[in-house]
TIVEX-277408 format. One line per field, with one value per residue (C-alpha): residue number from 0; residue in one letter; x, y, z. Coordinates in steps of 0.05 Angstrom, whole numbers, plus 32768, in hexadecimal, padded with zeros to 4 digits. Each point is the difference from the previous one (the first is absolute). Example, Ala and Ser with C-alpha at 12.3 -4.5 7.8 and 13.67 -1.06 7.14 Angstrom:
! TIVEX-277408
k: [0,1]
r: [a,s]
u: [80F6,801B]
v: [7FA6,8045]
w: [809C,7FF3]
***
This chain:
! TIVEX-277408
k: [0,1,2,3,4,5,6,7,8,9,10,11,12,13,14,15,16,17,18,19,20,21,22,23,24,25,26,27,28,29,30,31,32,33,34,35,36,37,38,39,40,41,42,43,44,45,46,47,48,49,50,51,52,53,54,55,56,57,58,59,60,61,62,63,64,65,66,67,68,69,70,71,72,73,74,75,76,77,78,79,80,81,82,83,84,85,86,87,88,89,90,91,92,93,94,95,96,97,98,99,100,101,102,103,104,105,106,107,108,109,110,111,112,113,114,115,116,117,118,119,120,121,122,123,124,125,126,127,128,129,130,131,132,133,134,135,136,137,138,139,140,141,142,143,144,145,146,147,148,149,150,151,152,153,154,155,156,157,158,159,160,161,162,163,164,165,166,167,168,169,170,171,172,173,174,175,176,177,178,179,180,181,182,183,184,185,186,187,188,189,190,191,192,193,194,195,196,197,198,199,200,201,202,203,204,205,206,207,208,209,210,211,212,213,214,215,216,217,218,219,220,221,222,223,224,225,226,227,228,229,230,231,232,233,234,235,236,237,238,239,240,241,242,243,244,245,246,247,248,249,250,251,252,253,254,255,256,257,258,259,260,261,262,263,264,265,266,267,268,269,270,271,272,273,274,275,276,277,278,279,280,281,282,283,284,285,286,287,288,289,290,291,292,293,294,295,296,297,298,299,300,301,302,303,304,305,306,307,308,309,310,311,312,313,314,315,316,317,318,319,320,321,322,323,324,325,326,327,328,329,330,331,332,333,334,335,336,337,338,339,340,341,342,343,344,345,346,347,348,349,350,351,352,353,354,355,356,357,358,359,360,361,362,363,364,365,366,367,368,369,370,371,372,373,374,375,376,377,378,379,380,381,382,383,384,385,386,387,388,389,390,391,392,393,394,395,396,397,398,399,400,401,402,403,404,405,406,407,408,409,410]
r: [m,y,k,p,l,t,l,s,l,a,i,l,s,a,l,l,g,s,t,s,t,f,a,e,e,f,k,v,l,k,q,i,s,n,q,p,g,l,l,t,q,g,k,y,k,d,q,y,y,i,p,s,t,l,k,t,i,q,w,g,y,l,p,n,k,d,s,r,p,v,l,s,v,p,t,d,s,t,v,i,f,d,t,v,s,h,e,g,l,l,e,d,q,g,r,n,a,e,k,y,f,r,s,q,g,v,k,p,e,y,i,l,d,e,a,k,m,i,t,q,s,a,l,k,h,d,f,s,k,d,g,p,h,i,v,t,g,p,i,e,i,q,g,a,m,p,g,d,i,l,k,v,e,v,l,n,v,e,p,r,v,p,y,g,v,i,s,n,r,h,g,k,g,t,l,v,g,e,y,p,k,k,t,v,q,e,g,a,s,h,l,h,p,e,r,y,g,n,v,s,v,f,t,p,i,e,k,n,a,q,g,e,y,e,g,v,l,k,t,q,q,g,k,s,i,r,f,p,l,a,p,f,m,g,i,m,g,v,a,a,n,t,s,e,p,v,n,s,i,p,p,a,f,f,g,g,n,i,d,i,n,e,l,g,k,g,s,t,v,y,y,p,v,q,v,p,g,a,l,f,y,t,g,d,s,h,f,v,q,g,d,g,e,v,a,l,t,a,l,e,g,s,a,r,a,t,l,k,f,t,l,l,k,a,g,k,d,k,i,p,g,k,e,i,k,h,v,l,a,e,n,d,q,f,w,i,t,p,g,l,d,e,d,l,d,i,a,m,k,k,s,t,r,e,a,i,r,f,l,n,q,e,y,g,i,d,e,a,l,a,y,a,y,l,s,a,a,t,d,f,e,v,s,q,v,v,d,r,t,k,g,i,h,a,m,i,r,k,a,d,f,k,e,f,n,q,p,e,k,s,r]
u: [7E23,8035,7FE2,8041,8025,7FE4,8011,7FD5,8025,7FD5,801A,8044,8003,7FE2,8034,8040,7FE6,8006,803F,8026,7FD8,801B,8048,8012,7FFB,8020,8051,801A,8034,803C,8039,8032,803D,8009,8037,7FEC,802C,7FF7,7FE3,8034,7FD5,7FC0,7FBD,8012,8049,801F,7FCA,800D,7FDB,7FED,7FE7,7FE1,8031,800A,8041,7FC8,7FC4,7FE0,7FC7,7FCF,802F,8011,804F,8019,8049,8025,7FF0,802B,7FF6,7FFB,800F,801D,7FE8,800E,7FC6,7FD9,8000,7FCF,7FF6,7FD1,7FE5,7FED,7FD4,7FE1,7FBB,7FF3,7FB8,8002,803A,7FF0,7FEF,7FBA,8007,8027,8047,800C,7FF9,7FFF,7FD0,7FD3,8000,7FFC,7FBE,7FDE,8013,803E,8033,803D,8024,7FD9,8016,803B,803D,8010,7FBD,800E,8045,7FF1,7FCA,802F,8036,800E,7FF3,7FE1,7FB2,7FD8,7FB5,7FE2,803A,8022,7FE5,7FEE,8020,8037,802B,803B,803C,801D,801D,8033,8000,803E,800D,7FBB,8002,7FCC,7FE2,7FFF,7FBF,8002,7FCB,7FEA,7FD8,7FDD,8003,7FE2,7FE3,7FF1,7FE7,802F,7FC9,7FB9,7FDE,8003,7FDE,7FCD,8002,7FD4,801C,7FF5,8008,8003,7FDF,7FC7,7FCC,8028,7FD4,7FCF,802E,8020,7FBD,802D,801B,8050,800D,8036,803E,7FFB,8047,8020,7FF4,7FB7,7FF0,7FAF,7FFD,8017,7FB3,801E,7FE6,8028,7FE2,802A,7FF0,801C,8009,7FEB,7FFA,7FBA,7FF3,8022,804A,7FF3,800E,7FCD,7FEF,7FD9,7FD5,7FCF,7FBF,7FD8,7FCF,8037,8004,8041,800E,802D,802C,8035,8049,802E,8041,8025,8034,7FE0,8049,8031,8024,8046,802A,7FDD,8038,7FFE,8026,7FC0,7FD7,7FD4,7FBF,7FE4,7FB9,7FFB,8018,801A,8020,8038,7FD8,7FF4,7FB9,7FD6,7FD4,7FEB,7FE0,8017,8048,7FFF,801D,800A,800B,8027,8019,8033,801F,802D,803C,800A,8047,803A,7FF5,7FB3,7FFC,7FBE,7FDD,7FB8,7FD2,7FB9,7FE3,7FBA,7FDB,7FCB,7FE8,7FBC,8005,7FFF,8018,7FC2,8014,8042,8023,7FF7,800B,8048,8035,8046,8017,8037,800F,8021,8017,8028,8030,800D,8024,7FED,8032,7FEC,8007,8011,7FCA,7FB9,7FD1,7FAF,7FF0,8042,8008,7FEA,7FFB,7FCF,7FF0,7FE8,7FED,7FE2,7FE7,7FEE,7FBF,8005,802F,7FF5,800E,7FF4,7FF0,8009,7FED,7FE4,7FC4,7FD5,7FED,8047,8012,7FD1,8020,8047,7FEC,7FDE,8035,8039,7FCA,7FFE,8041,801A,7FD3,801A,804C,7FF8,7FD4,8000,7FB4,7FE6,7FF6,7FB4,7FF6,8020,7FCF,7FCF,8015,800B,7FB6,7FDD,8029,8032,7FE7,802A,7FFD,800C,803C,7FFB,7FE1,8024,8047,7FFF,8011,7FC5,800B,7FD5,801E,7FED,7FFC,800F,7FE7,8040,7FDC,7FDD,804A,8009,8007,8037,802C,7FFC,8035,7FF2,7FE5,8029,7FE2]
v: [7FAA,7FDA,8002,802E,7FBA,7FEB,8020,7FF6,8008,803F,801D,7FEF,8026,803C,7FF8,7FF6,8043,801F,7FF0,8011,804B,8004,7FE7,803B,802D,7FD2,8006,7FBA,800B,7FD6,7FE5,8036,7FC8,7FC3,8001,800F,803C,804A,802B,8038,802B,8011,800F,7FBC,801D,7FF5,7FC1,7FBD,7FCB,7FC2,7FDB,7FC2,7FCF,7FB2,801C,802F,7FD1,7FBA,7FE3,7FEC,8009,8030,8010,7FDE,800D,7FD5,8032,802F,8042,801C,8046,8024,8042,802F,8016,8041,7FE3,800A,7FBE,7FF8,7FB5,7FF4,7FC4,7FCC,7FDC,7FB8,8010,7FEB,7FD7,7FC1,7FC3,8001,803A,7FD6,801C,8030,8047,8016,7FCB,800C,804D,8004,7FCF,803A,8031,8020,8024,7FDE,8047,7FF5,7FB8,800A,7FE4,7FDD,7FDF,7FE2,7FF1,7FD7,7FD6,7FEF,7FED,7FBD,801C,7FC4,800F,7FD0,8012,7FD2,8007,804C,8038,802E,8042,801C,8019,8039,8007,7FF9,8036,800D,803F,8009,7FFB,7FDE,7FC9,7FD2,802B,803E,801A,8014,8037,8003,803E,7FF5,8038,7FEC,7FC1,8008,7FD7,7FEF,7FE3,8012,7FC3,7FCF,7FB9,7FE9,7FAE,7FCC,7FBB,7FC2,7FEC,8043,8044,8007,7FD4,7FC6,7FC7,8030,802B,7FF3,7FE4,7FDE,7FB8,7FEF,7FD0,7FCC,801A,8045,801B,8044,7FD7,8002,8035,8002,7FB4,801E,8023,803D,8048,8040,803C,802C,8044,8048,803E,8042,8047,8018,8057,8016,7FDF,7FC2,7FBE,7FC6,7FBE,7FEA,7FC1,7FF1,7FDA,7FD1,8040,8020,8035,8010,7FF9,8038,8003,802D,7FEC,7FFF,7FDA,7FDB,7FC7,7FC2,7FE5,802A,7FDF,7FED,7FBA,7FC9,7FEB,7FB4,7FD9,7FD8,801A,8038,7FFB,8039,7FF8,8008,8047,8004,8025,801B,8014,7FE0,7FF6,8029,801F,8038,8034,803E,7FF7,802B,8046,8026,7FC7,7FE4,7FBC,7FEB,7FB5,7FD8,7FF2,7FB0,7FFA,8026,8035,7FF6,7FED,802B,7FE2,801F,7FE0,7FEA,8048,800E,803A,8003,7FCA,7FFC,7FE7,7FB1,7FF2,7FD3,7FE0,7FF5,8036,804C,8024,7FF1,801E,801B,8035,8031,8005,8039,7FF6,801F,7FD9,8015,7FD0,800A,7FE8,7FDC,8026,803A,8017,8013,7FC8,8000,7FDE,7FF9,7FC2,7FD5,7FB6,7FFD,8029,804E,803C,8038,8033,804D,7FF2,7FB9,7FD3,7FB7,7FC1,7FBA,7FC9,7FB6,7FBE,7FC1,8012,803E,8007,7FF6,8032,802C,7FF5,800C,8047,8010,7FEA,8027,803E,8001,7FF1,803D,8030,7FED,800D,8039,802C,7FDC,7FF3,7FCE,7FB7,7FFE,8048,7FF2,7FC2,802C,803C,7FC3,7FE4,8046,8021,7FD2,7FDA,7FBA,7FEF,7FBC,800C,7FBC,7FBF,7FD9,7FF9,7FBE,8039,802A,804A,8036,803F,8038,804F,8026,8045,8039,8038,7FE1,8007,8044,801B,7FC6,8024,804B,800F,7FF8,8042,8012,800B]
w: [7F8B,7FDF,7FB8,7FF1,8006,7FB7,7FCA,7FC1,7FB8,7FF4,8045,7FFA,7FB6,8023,8039,7FC9,7FDB,8042,800B,7FC5,8002,8041,7FFC,7FD0,8036,8036,8008,800C,803D,7FD7,8024,8014,8000,7FFB,803D,8048,8018,8007,7FD0,7FEE,7FCC,7FE3,802D,8035,800F,8040,800E,8000,7FCE,7FFE,7FC1,7FF9,7FDC,8003,803B,802D,8006,801D,7FE8,8032,803F,802F,800C,803F,8027,7FCB,7FC5,7FE8,7FFB,7FB5,801A,8048,8010,803D,802C,7FE9,7FBA,7FCB,7FCE,7FC7,7FF1,7FBB,801A,7FCA,8019,7FF5,7FE4,7FC0,8006,8021,7FE4,8003,7FD7,7FCF,8017,7FC0,8013,7FBA,7FE8,803F,7FFA,7FB9,8000,8027,7FCC,8023,7FCA,8006,8012,803C,801B,802A,7FF0,8043,7FF9,7FC5,8015,803E,7FDD,7FC3,8037,801F,8044,802A,8019,8015,7FFF,803B,802C,8000,800C,7FC3,800D,7FE3,8035,7FE9,8033,802D,8019,8039,8032,8014,804B,800A,8039,801A,8042,7FCC,7FDD,7FB8,7FF1,7FB6,7FE5,7FBC,7FDE,7FC7,7FDA,7FB6,7FC9,7FC7,7FD3,7FF4,8012,8035,8011,8037,8003,8029,8006,801A,8046,8011,800D,8030,7FDD,7FF2,7FEC,7FDA,7FD8,7FC8,7FE5,7FC6,801A,7FF3,7FCB,7FF4,7FE1,8021,7FEC,7FDE,7FC7,800B,802E,7FF1,8024,8047,8004,8018,7FF2,7FF8,7FEB,7FD7,8016,7FDE,8027,7FDE,8014,8015,7FF8,803D,7FD9,803E,7FF1,8001,7FF6,7FD2,7FF8,7FC3,8020,7FD3,7FF9,7FD9,8039,8023,804B,800A,804A,8014,800C,803C,7FF1,8032,8003,801E,8018,8026,803D,8015,8000,8035,8030,7FD7,7FC8,7FF7,7FB4,8019,7FD1,7FEB,800F,8049,8021,8044,803C,7FC8,7FCE,7FC0,7FE0,8030,7FD0,8025,7FD1,802B,7FF2,7FC2,7FF4,803E,8030,802A,8011,8037,8001,8037,7FE4,8003,7FE3,7FF3,7FC4,8004,7FB6,7FF0,7FBE,7FE7,7FC3,7FF8,7FE9,8005,7FD4,803C,802E,8022,804E,8006,7FB4,7FFA,7FB9,8015,7FDF,7FF5,7FBB,7FFB,7FD8,7FF5,8021,8011,804E,8019,804C,802D,8036,8042,803E,8046,8032,8035,8043,7FDF,7FCA,8019,7FE8,8005,8039,801D,7FDC,7FC1,7FFD,7FC5,7FCB,8013,7FC8,7FFE,7FD5,800C,801D,8022,8025,7FE1,8030,7FD7,8019,7FDA,800B,7FDA,802B,7FF2,804C,8012,7FD8,801A,8044,7FEF,7FDB,8045,802E,7FD3,7FFC,804F,8007,7FCD,8027,803F,7FF1,7FC6,802A,804F,7FFB,802E,7FDF,8018,7FE9,7FBD,7FF4,800F,7FD5,7FBA,8011,8004,7FCA,7FD5,7FC2,7FF0,7FB7,7FD9,7FE0,7FDC,800B,7FC4,800A,8035,8039,8005,8010,802D,800B,8034,7FE6,803B,7FEF,8017,8009,8040,801A,7FEF,8049,8010,7FCB,8023,802D,804F,8020,803D,8041]
***
């Protein structure tokens, strides 16, 4: 099961060859502009744009109430975020994006300038203390106030480069103390990344015969494991109402590193606004993730996220479930109610309570009946167990409530 995490030189050579061949078919999504603002021409005309520059990112922390927005947009705006993955940039990978990715066979033109810029900068990052994520934003939503709800529609999430990385690090993941099998050596630093003993699996993405992207892992036998992609943003959220630094690792009721793999293209997420302007941010793009994310990371790589923002005013606009105090999400098929806690059992209870409350408030269903329904017909999935605060989310099937959406018959 864990053999793909160890690569021999022969396998690595085969992997690099695969990358070089595929890269020629992939159009890298390079930075559109080096400044945030409204795009006035080209393919993305009349959409707002946020690049990842030293002025628009935080490394390891989320925005708080004192953060200054990099851009202010009105409700009903569409915003494009060009995000940069931390994988390949961290200290245990050498904190040198160009050196790391070139060592994996990536041609210079397929390495993002922003990744090189971040790792070559004086931007401080403490590998043992700070979160790993590169967070882009925040943006101000004009008129947003505490008590309002920020509706975020995920219009698209696209890989910017034809590769990602899957990592397992000491003290993290599900099997702490068992994996990684290499030990940490004295003197581990970005100058000696190999001494960390961590495992990072460079993973190219390729198109299959149907023209769909797949991740490709080479095994010790020389055969490939191929799996479909389903890109989503691991981090999306609004600023917390605090002046204290907010580490990027644990998710909370305001969002952050929530890592729910259902939140890709076509999904909608609702966030309870905590501070004036909401101060929305995103990052930690995933090309695909299994429920649980057991090793620590999913297949993670830099992505372009296109999101639409709609402000729902308290007491005026219709809000799903009448009120939202925790993150709520939906897609075409499901309502999604997350539960978050350091204890997975308590996270399960929180998700269940929120699912009952939602069904009661949205459809007027008696709470006991809602509880029975959830037990019979709803899957509760493990979002992730690796981000200090663990996640469970309920998948409530919308089709089961089609009669509730029909007008009442006149008597």
